[in-house]
C-alpha angles and dihedrals in degrees: 000000000000116000091244089064097046104036144005093276115097127226093269093064095100089071093055094092091048091052091049090052091050092049093049091050092062095043131076139169119015093347090060091047090052091050092050090052092048094049090052097044113112095197093055092046092050092050092048092048093050091046085065093050088058095040102042106025103030102033102024091231133138126281113297096162140093097312096046094051091047090052088049090050093048091047093049095046092047090055091046089054091051090052091049090050088053091052095252114142123217119233099262089057097041098042105028103027093240122143129259090260089067091056092048090051093050093046092048095048093045093049099044094046101036097102101042088111091067085078085072102036146300102260111086089350092154088064091050088048089057091051093051098038100049098074091042093052091046092049094050096043092048087059095046100036105028096153103047118062090171092058093043091050094050094047094045094047092050093047090052090049087055089055096044093050103043096098094057089235097117135037117263128192111192129087088227094057090044091056094051090048090055095037089056092050091051093065095091105117119133095259091069092068102042099092100051091042090054097043097057138028094185120097112271137191092248098047097114090054092047096050097039090049089050087059093058112097102182144353116202125187113197144141111300131222108230092012133040096246129049121188111193120187125192116199130202093203142357094270087075091070087075089067092048098044102032103032114022104028094053090051093050092045093062097035121111087229095056093109091060098052135088114195121200127173136168148139118287111273094016134095108272124237117242112226098174 
């Protein structure tokens, strides 16, 4: 029996540990300590698991649980690293004089907690995520940064902006929030849609997202040519263009990091189109 059929964890859960390892490998300092706390936190895990009960089983939508948010975190942190390598400072560094570790902490927390509100429902779930995430963020940062309320406030506020802005329904201003917005949109590979597609044969609200995601072969984030970040998407069939044009592209187009991103997408074995 797959885990999706016997518990609230979807089929993709076996890769969760691998994703956690990959995230920890690119973090250091306080950001790594925060990640270790989050990955070992039973309250966060329970909320993420139940978010998938609501998303997959109740609504028939794609994965919004532990694996999805870890992919979002890895995507966002990878892009942050590419910006840092290109000498581009994130907002906490540029505006508040904090170090790069503060930005990594904010990006990680925002990404890994952004869908907690799906445990309540889909509509306005980013607002529910804020409600649920705020005490968790405060609790973790108080443990990591006990002597600097200024630093804690800046990191927490930026992490919450990442959460508030991830649906592309409101304007965001920080580089950190822009990265989480795009990192969330980049989780569109076919594995994200397997569980809901298997659990129900009846038409569902999220069908177009399921089947278009199933048409996405691969998403690769790497160093760009003319710009620091390249997002390359390989599609199995034309249905995958829905994910590119109706999910990811709109998020990039309103993101504060748009100017740093190249977006390429195309069918497997064919020359990709360049969107940005």
